[in-house]
N, C-alpha and C positions, 0 to 999 in steps of 0.2 A: 112400579116406578118407570116413567118414560125415559126416552133417550136424553132429553134435555136435562132431566133431573140427575141422571147418571153422569152426564158431562159436567154439570155443576159440582157434583160431589167429588169427581176426580180433580177438578180445579181447586177444590178446597183441601185436597189431601195433604199438601205441605203444612197447612195450618193445623191439621189434625195431628200430624207427626210432632210438631212443636209443642202440642198440648199434652203429649203423653205423660210428662212428669206430673202435671196438674191432675190429670185423670187418675193416675195411680194413687195420688194422695187423697183425692176427694171421693174416689170410688164412683165417679159419675158413670151412668150407663144410659146412653141415649141423649136426647136433646135437652133434657132438663132434669130437675130433681125428681126422685121417685114420688115425692108427695104431690107435686104439681101435675104429674103426667099419668098417675095411676089410673084414673077413671077413663081418660081418653085412650090410653094404651089398650085397655080391655076391649074397647069398641073398634079401634082402628087397626089392630094387629090380628090378622087372620093367622091361625096356626100354620106353621111351615116347618117341614123337615129338611134339614141340611145334611147332605152326604159329604163326608170329608175323607179323601183318599191320600195315601202316601206309600212310597216304597219302603219306608223305614219300619223296623219292627218295634215291638213294645219295650225293648231294652235300650233304645236310643233316647237321648235327652229331648230331641225334637218331637218325640211321642209323649213321654211322661212330663216334660216341662214345656210342651207346646200344644199339640192338638187336644190332649186331655184337659189342659187348662182352658182351652177355647170352649170345649164342650161344657165344662163345669160352669164357666162364667156366663155363657150365653143362656144356658138353661136356668141358672139361678136368677137371672134378671127378670124372668117371668113376663116376657113379652111375646110368648107364643112360639118360641124357637125350640125345636128338638134336633139334636145333633147325633148322627150315626157315624162312627169311626170305622174305617177299613184300612188297617195298617198292613205292612209286609206284602205289598203288591197283591192284595186279595182281589182287587178289581183289575188286575193286569199290570204289565210293566209300564214304565213311563210313557213310551211311544204309543202304546195302545190306549192308555187312559186319556191322553190329551184330547182326542176327538170326542170322547164322552163328555169332557168338560165343555167343549165348544157346543155340544148338543144340549147341554143342561142336564144330562143324566148323572153326572158328578158335579156337585155344586162348588166344592173347594178342593184343590189339589196342591201338594207341595212338590215342586220339581226344581231341578237345577237348570241353569241357562243352557248348558250344552245339550241336554235332552230337548229343550224347547227350540233350539236352533234348527232342528230338522224340519220344523214347521215355519219358523220365522228366523231366517239365517242371521240377521244383524244382532239378535240377542246373544249369540254365542260369544261376542266380544267380551261380555262380562265374566266369562270363565277362562279367559286367556291367562296362561301362567304368568304370575307376578303382575297382572294388570293392576291389582290393588296391593299396596304395601302391607296393609294389615286390616283388621276388621274395622277399626275406626275410619280408615280411608273408605272402605266399602260402604259403610252406613252414611258417611258424609256425602258420598256420591248418590246413594239411594235417596237421601232427603233433599239434596240441592242440585243434582245433576242428571237425574234419570228421567225427567218428565217427558222430553221429546222421544226418547227411545221407547219408554213404556206406553206412551200415547200411540205411537206407530204400531206397537205390538197389539194393543187393544183394537185399533181400527182394522188391522189385518186379520185378527183371529177371533174377535168377539169375546175375548177373555181379558180381564183386568188383572194386573199385578198390583196388589194392594200394599205389600211390604215384603220384607225378607227376614227370615230367622237364620241366625248363625248355626251352621252345621258342624263347624270345626275346620281348622286348617288341614288341607290335604297334604299328606306326607307319604314318603315311600316306606314300606315295610318289606323286608326281604328275608331270604334264607341264606345266611352266611355271607351276604354281600354288603360291606360297609361303604357307603357312598359319601364322599366328601367333595366331589367336583363333578362336572358334567362328563368328564372323561371316564369316570368310574362306571357310567351307565352304558358305555359302548358295548354292544353285543349282548347285553344282559336281557333275557326275556322277561319283561315287566308287563303285567296286565294293565291295559287302559280300557275304559268303556269304548264301545264301537260307535263313536260319533265323530264326524269331521273335526269338531272343536277339540275333543279330547285327544284325538290322534295328532292334531296340530301341536297340542301341548307336549305330547311325547317327543316329537321332533325338536321342538324349541328347547326342551330340557336335555337333549343329548341321547335320548333313548332310540337306538337304531334297530331294535328288535321288539317292537311292541306286540303284545299278544292280546287279541280282541275276543276272548271268550265271554259268553254271557255271564252275568253276575250269578245266575243260578248254578253255573258250572265252575265257578271260580275256586271254591274250596277244593274240589276234586283236582282241578288243574294244578293247584299249588301242591297238593299231596303227591301228585304224579310227576312233578317237576316240569310240566308243560310251561308253566310260568314259575320263576323263582322269586317273584316279588309282585306287589300291587301298590296302588296309591289310593288312599282314602283318609278321611279324618280318623284320628286315633279311636274315637268313640265308635265309629263304624267298623273299624278293624276288630275291636273287641266284641261288639255285639254280633258280628258274623263269625266269630271264633277263628279268624284267620291267624291270630297269634298262637293258636295251638300248633300251627305248622311253621310259622315264620319266627325268627329270633333276633332280628335287627330292626330297630325303628330309626329312621333318618329324619330328623326334624328340620327339613329344608323348607317346609311351609310354602310350597309352590303355588298354592291356590287357596284363596279365602272361600271356603265352602259356604254357600248361601242357598237355602231352600226358599224359593220365591213362592209367596202365597197367592195362588191363582183363584179368582172368583169369576164364574161364568156370568156373562151379561144376562143370560136367561134366569139366573138365580136372583139378580137384582130385580128383575121384572115381577117376581112372585113375592117380594118382600115389601113391607111398608118402609117409609122413610126412617122411622124410628128403629126398626129392625136392622136396616142396612147401615145406619149410623153406628149402632151398637156393635155390629159385626166388625166394621173397620176400626173403631176405637179400641176394641178388645184385641184385635190382631196387633195393632201398634203397641198397646200396653204390654203385651206379652214379650215383645222383642227383647228388652233389656233383661228381663227375668230369665228368658231362655238362654241368652248369651252367658249369663253368670253360671247357669246350670251346666252348660257345655264346657265352660272353662274349668269348673270344679271337677267334673267327671274326667276330663282329659288329664288333669294333673294327678288325680288319684291313680289312673291307669299307668301313667308314665312313672310314678313313684314305685308302683309294683314292678314295672320292668327294670328300673334302676336297682331295685333290691334283689333281683333275680340274677344269680351268677351265670345262668344259661342264656341270658338275654343281654343284648348290647343296645344302648341308646347313643346314637351319634348326635350330639348336641349341636344346636344351631351355631354356636361360636366356633365349633370345630369344622364347619363346612365353608367352602369358598362361595359364600352367598353372592358376592359381587360378580363372580363368573356366571352363576346361574341367572341372575337378574339381567345382566347386560346381554348375555346370549339370547335370552327370551325376548327382550325388548328389540334387539336387532332383527330377530326372526319375524316378529309380528309386524314390524314396520314395513317389511317386505311382503308378508303374507296377506295382510289386509289391504283393501283399496277403497277408494270412494268414500261414501258416508260411513262405512264400517271403520275405516282407518281414522276418520275424523272423530268418531265416537271413542275409539281406543285412545287417541291422543288426548281427548278431553278428560278421560278417566285418569290418565297418567299425570296430567297437569294439575289435577286436584289433590295429588299427594302432597303431604306437608313435609 
């Protein structure tokens, strides 16, 4: 598929998103009914193997309610697509994988905006603390407000952001530290990922002692007290067993975690139009299913915490959310500048 076709496809992306509900009901795969396209599909679609990478392990919803569904549906459609899954950073950490996506060695990757900001700085605005009020706000912006930023990202990197899947709201989990306001975080060694975007979040949230150990070293750092807390969606905290060491969950929901679905432009070049259309439609179709799966898994884990006398859940209504949100907004209005500040303000303006 040539550049013009890819550009046209990206221009039609909003229409594809709006059609997700219909697709889910009709089971449409590709550009027409299976009966009308079966013969042409066999001749037009050369076999293609798609490599999908993610840092998430098999115990996270974005694996078993995300990329596994993608593999199953693309292969079941019988249009010549084979999918190989590489979870748990098998192909390297986020920063190392992205150049492989650009080169076409990895076809599809799931990454957060903060990791991507090391290559394309403006995308980091999407991960600013409290940029989105909630997941509905995040997906409203994805569908109706992201075109300029995502198009700039594609032009700069040669990688398209097709959609995003909910990863869970990022929250603090700690050892014996109950956080109810930004002041409670002063001096507390909380681990944040080592990216400018996440370290800016730490400052915006009142964390004066961020600890930037690699994720591979985090469990040990928590055991040894190098960090006494970390921030992640609840499902990731559980899948990485951090809750074996930590005993307080703080439901301040400072970041709507989204894994953006990246597709290399070089991948589009080796796919037929029907294969590429199916890929994008399937990614969009999975989004609401994945979100429901994440929500259910999160609530199950939180109910376990609440029933455990040795674990404390600081509920959202017991937190000074206004202080967290207003402090973060004030911080980022001074931190961002130029087009990035305009993108941040546009996101905030879309909040209902």
